[in-house]
C-alpha positions as CSV (number, residue, x, y, z in Angstrom):
1,M,-15.3,-82.8,0.9
2,S,-11.8,-81.5,0.4
3,H,-9.1,-83.1,2.6
4,D,-7.4,-79.7,2.7
5,A,-9.8,-78.2,5.3
6,Y,-9.3,-78.0,9.0
7,F,-12.4,-77.6,11.1
8,E,-13.7,-77.7,14.6
9,I,-17.4,-77.2,14.5
10,Y,-19.0,-78.3,17.7
11,L,-22.8,-78.1,18.1
12,H,-25.2,-78.3,21.0
13,I,-28.6,-79.1,19.7
14,T,-31.9,-79.4,21.5
15,W,-35.5,-80.2,20.5
16,H,-38.8,-81.1,22.3
17,T,-41.5,-83.7,22.0
18,K,-44.7,-82.4,20.4
19,G,-46.7,-80.7,23.1
20,D,-43.9,-81.3,25.6
21,A,-45.3,-84.9,26.0
22,Q,-43.4,-86.6,28.8
23,L,-42.4,-89.6,26.7
24,L,-38.6,-89.8,27.0
25,R,-38.1,-92.2,29.9
26,G,-37.2,-95.8,30.4
27,E,-37.1,-97.9,27.2
28,I,-38.3,-95.1,24.9
29,E,-35.5,-92.8,26.1
30,R,-32.8,-95.5,25.7
31,A,-34.1,-96.4,22.3
32,V,-34.2,-92.8,21.1
33,H,-30.7,-92.0,22.4
34,D,-29.3,-95.3,21.0
35,Y,-30.9,-94.7,17.6
36,I,-29.6,-91.1,17.3
37,R,-26.1,-92.1,18.5
38,G,-26.0,-95.0,15.9
39,R,-27.2,-92.8,13.1
40,I,-24.6,-90.2,13.7
41,I,-21.8,-92.7,14.2
42,A,-22.7,-94.2,10.8
43,A,-22.6,-90.9,9.0
44,N,-19.6,-89.5,7.1
45,D,-19.8,-85.8,7.9
46,C,-20.7,-85.7,11.6
47,W,-19.4,-87.2,14.7
48,F,-21.2,-88.1,18.0
49,D,-20.1,-86.6,21.3
50,G,-23.0,-87.0,23.7
51,I,-26.7,-87.1,24.3
52,G,-29.0,-86.4,27.2
53,G,-32.2,-84.8,28.1
54,T,-35.4,-85.0,30.2
55,D,-38.8,-86.6,29.7
56,D,-39.8,-84.0,27.1
57,H,-36.6,-83.0,25.2
58,I,-33.3,-84.1,23.8
59,H,-29.9,-82.4,24.2
60,L,-27.3,-83.6,21.6
61,I,-23.7,-82.8,21.1
62,A,-21.9,-83.5,17.8
63,H,-19.2,-82.0,15.7
64,V,-19.7,-81.7,12.0
65,A,-18.0,-81.0,8.7
66,P,-18.4,-77.6,7.2
67,T,-20.2,-79.1,4.2
68,L,-23.1,-80.5,6.4
69,N,-26.5,-78.8,6.0
70,V,-27.3,-78.5,9.7
71,A,-31.0,-77.8,9.3
72,S,-31.6,-80.8,6.9
73,W,-29.5,-83.0,9.2
74,I,-31.4,-82.1,12.3
75,G,-34.7,-82.6,10.4
76,D,-33.5,-86.0,9.3
77,L,-32.5,-87.0,12.9
78,K,-35.9,-86.0,14.2
79,G,-37.9,-87.7,11.5
80,A,-36.0,-90.9,11.4
81,S,-35.8,-91.3,15.2
82,A,-39.6,-90.8,15.6
83,H,-40.3,-93.2,12.7
84,H,-37.9,-95.8,14.3
85,I,-39.5,-95.5,17.8
86,N,-43.1,-95.6,16.4
87,K,-42.5,-98.6,14.1
88,E,-39.8,-100.7,15.8
89,V,-40.1,-99.9,19.5
90,A,-43.6,-98.8,20.4
91,G,-45.5,-100.5,17.6
92,Q,-47.8,-97.5,17.5
93,K,-47.7,-93.8,16.7
94,L,-46.4,-92.5,20.0
95,L,-43.5,-90.1,19.5
96,Y,-43.7,-86.9,17.6
97,W,-41.3,-84.0,17.8
98,Q,-42.2,-80.3,17.8
99,G,-41.2,-78.4,14.6
100,G,-38.4,-76.3,16.0
101,Y,-35.0,-76.8,17.5
102,G,-32.1,-74.9,19.0
103,V,-28.5,-75.1,17.9
104,V,-25.5,-73.3,19.5
105,S,-21.9,-73.7,18.4
106,F,-19.1,-73.8,20.8
107,G,-15.3,-74.4,20.9
108,K,-13.6,-77.7,21.4
109,K,-12.1,-76.4,24.7
110,N,-15.7,-76.2,26.1
111,L,-16.6,-79.8,25.1
112,G,-16.1,-81.2,28.6
113,Y,-18.3,-78.5,30.2
114,V,-21.1,-78.9,27.6
115,L,-21.0,-82.7,28.0
116,D,-21.3,-82.4,31.7
117,Y,-24.3,-80.0,31.2
118,V,-26.0,-82.5,28.8
119,H,-25.4,-85.5,30.9
120,S,-26.8,-83.8,34.0
121,Q,-30.1,-82.6,32.5
122,R,-32.5,-84.3,34.9
123,E,-30.6,-83.0,37.9
124,R,-30.3,-79.5,36.4
125,H,-34.0,-79.2,35.5
126,G,-35.0,-80.6,38.9
127,S,-33.0,-77.9,40.7
128,G,-33.7,-75.1,38.2
129,K,-30.0,-74.7,37.4
130,V,-30.3,-74.7,33.6
131,I,-28.4,-72.5,31.2
132,E,-31.0,-70.6,29.2
133,R,-28.8,-70.3,26.1
134,L,-28.5,-74.1,25.9
135,E,-32.3,-74.6,26.5
136,R,-33.6,-72.2,23.8
137,V,-35.7,-73.8,21.1
138,M,-37.6,-72.1,18.3
139,M,-41.1,-73.6,18.2
140,R,-43.2,-73.7,15.1
């Protein structure tokens, strides 16, 4: 990537477990979040900002370089995280993701607001105070 480019591309990404299975709690939730965080931190063209969710879906915030193929990257995160959980954590085929995802871009000035939203997912879903735009997922 050229060092002559300035960019601020912030993404809010969400995806669900297959069949909305209630799997993302306790050790599984921690392991999924830690794995995704680590994978993004180790990458060269994306940067981790935050992660959260509920028992059946993930909310992820990252900022990315303009050269990143977002669809391929999300597919890689989903596939690699499920493989890691199934092989290294659960020791069985437990976690599968649904085929679709949602991605919304936002400006850096809204990062704090979106982080608060992502980190309060369980409370927001419990009270019904979700933001539909940030919950949309295309299911295949």
